[in-house]
N, C-alpha and C positions, 0 to 999 in steps of 0.2 A: 712236717716230719715229726713223728711221735717220739716222745722222750723215752730213753732207755731206763727200764726199771732196775735199780741196783739192789733193792732190798724188799722182801715181802715176808711178813709175819702172818701166820694163819692159825687162829685159835690158840694162841700161846698162853700158858699158865705157868706160874712158878710158886711152889710151896717149899718153905724151909723147914727142915726137920731137926730141931735142936736136940742135943744130947739129953737135956732135961726140959720138962715143960711141954706145952702143947705145940703142935705144928702151926706155922704161920703162913697163911696164904697171902702172898704179896700182890700178885696180879692174876686175873682170871679172864680167859677167852679173848685175848688181845689180837686183833687183826688190823694190819696197816701195811701200806706200801710207801716206798720212797723212790722217786724218780731222779735221774741224773740232773744236777743243777738245782734241785729243790731243797728248801730248808724247812724242816718240820719242827714245831715246838710242842713239847709235852708239858701241860699245865694242869695243876691240881693241888689239893691240900697236902700238907706234910704227911709222910708215911703212906702215900697212895701207890708207891711202887715205881715212880718215875725213874729213879736212879737204877733200880733193879732192871727195868726195861732197857736202859742204856747199856748195862753190863751184858745183858743177853744179846743185844745187837753186836756188841764188840766181840762176843764169843768167849768172854772170860767166865761166864756162867752158862749152864745148860738148862733149858726149860724142862719143867716136870712133864709137860705135855704140849702138843702143838708142834708146828714146824716153822723153821726160819730158813729162807732161801736168800743167798747172797750172790751177787754178780760183780765181776771186777770192773766193768765199764771200759770205755775206750782208753787204750794206752796203759792199762794196768794188767799185769800177768796174774795177779791174785787180789782178793779182797783184803784191803789194808785199811786200818782205821787210824785216825789221829784223835787224841783225847785231851780235852781241856778240863781239869779237875776244879772242884769247888774252891780250893786254895791253889796258889800258883805251883806248889810242889817243885820249886826250883832247888837244885843242889847248891847249898850255900858256899861251897868251896870252889865252885866253877863260875867263870865269868859269863857275861851275857852270850858271847859267841859260843863258848863251850857248852852252855846249857842248851842252846838252840840246836847244836849239832848232834845231840845225843841219839835221836832216831837214826841218823845216817851212820853213826858208829855201830849201832846194833845191827844194821843191815849190811855192814862191811863196806860202806861207801865213804868217799872223801870228796866233797864238793864245796870248796871254800867260796866259789863264786855264788853258789846257791845260798849259802849262809849269809853272805854279804848282802845279797838282794833281799832276803827276808828281813834282815835288820833294817834295811832302808824302807821296806814296805810298811813296817810297823812303827816307823818314826823313831828309831833308836840309834841312828847314825851318830857316832861320837861317844856312845856308851858301850862299845864292844868289849872293852876290858873291865867294865864295872862289875862288881859282885852284887848279889841280891840285896845285901844289907845296905848298899849304897843307893838303891832304887826306891822310888815311891811305890805305893801299892798299884797304881795304874800302870806304871812302867813294868812292874813284875808281871802283870796280866798280859801285857804286850809280848813279853818274852815267852810266856806260856802258850799264847796263840801261835807265835812264830814257830816254836818247837813242834806244835801239833801239826803244822802245815808243811814243815821243811821237807818231808819225804813224799809229798803229793799223795795223800791218802785217798782211798776211794770215797770214804765218808768221814766227815769231821764230827765227833761227838763232844758236846759241851754240857757239862753238868754244873749249872748255876755259875758260869764263869766269872761273873762280876760281883759275887757276894762279898760284902764287907768293905766295898769302896763307897765313897760319898756320892750323893746323887748327881752332882755336876760332872764328876769324873765318869760315873757310870754312863750317863747319856753320851758323853764324848766317846767312850769306848764302844758303846753300842753302834754309834755312827761309823766308827773306824772299822768295826767288825763287819758291818753290812757292806761297806765299800770293798773291803778285802775279799769277802765271800763272792761278791758279784764279779770283781775284777779277775779272780783266779778260777771262776766257775766251780766253786766248791759246793758239794752236796753235803748237807748237814742235818743233825738232829740236836735240838736244844732243850734241856730241862731247865725250867725256871718257875718261880713263884710270882714273877713280875708280869702282870698282864700287858703293860705298855712295852716291855722288852720283847715279849713274845710277838706282839703285833708289828713292832718296828723291824724285827729281824726275819721273821718266818714268812713262808709262803702259805702255810696252813697251820692252824692251831688245833691240837687235839686236847679237849678238856676231859680230865679223868676224875672218876669218883673216888671216894674214900676206900681204904683197904677192905677187901681185895680190889685193887685198881682195875677198872674197866673204862672203856672209852664211851662217854655219854654224849659227846657232841664233837663234830668236826666243823671248824669255822675257817673258811677261805678268806685270806687277807686281800681286800680289794685295792691294793696299792701297787705301783710300778716296782720292778725289782730294785732299782736304785732309789733308796729312801733319802729324803732330805729332812732336816730338823723342823722346818715349817709345817710338815705334814702332821706333826703331833697335835696341832691346834686346828686342823681341818676336819670337816665332817666325816669323811670316810674312815679316818683313823679313830676318831671319837666314837663313832657308831659301832665299829668293830669291837672296840674295848668294852662298850656298853653291853653288847650281845654276850660276850664272854663273862663279864661281871655278873650279869643276870643269871647265867647258868650256874656259876659258882655260888652265888647267894641263895639260889634255889636249893642247891645241894646242901648248904649249911643249914637252911631252914628245915630240911627233911631230917637232918641229924638232931 
């Protein structure tokens, strides 16, 4: 049975026109698709337009040219996104439970059972009444992921979700996120600078050039959907990282 396509970008470009100074072309001629249940990673040098691309997918920005088609997918009446930002962006005056329920409040829904279940899934049972200042960085990221998934979005958008946490915590969070994505059958797009993070979480990795960002390579990840930590030291994982690293090194050499 063929997968349902939830998103398609066709020859999408974005140019910013500041009040003063020259125009900035962020991305140029991007074409990609995203199927139901797939996770796509966008990887490239700083300033190549990865976050711009995520905002275009979310619909908070409009492309200068090109076309973006969005489909709701099974069980959704409209295309809805969940967004995990570079920092946790939690409201410091709200508890874990109240931060997670924010998307439901915006949609006019009240589902305490769903909130409780998401808290359990991200391993924060017992911290429901804690405030962000009382949580570690890793725990704050778990709250942000739960908040982004609470309303069952069509697509989960993640903009460097684990920036700023230590390496051991990052690997733990990557494993938890992969498990959660597969368990809930989440469709997602991940922006990252971390090659191993991209390979561990994504189904496909799109390597982008320097600004204006274009897609220079698509790398399919040859791993089963459910990832295990041991895979990081096995040949398929190492080989996939090597291919991506070579593409990025070549790009840096050209610069």
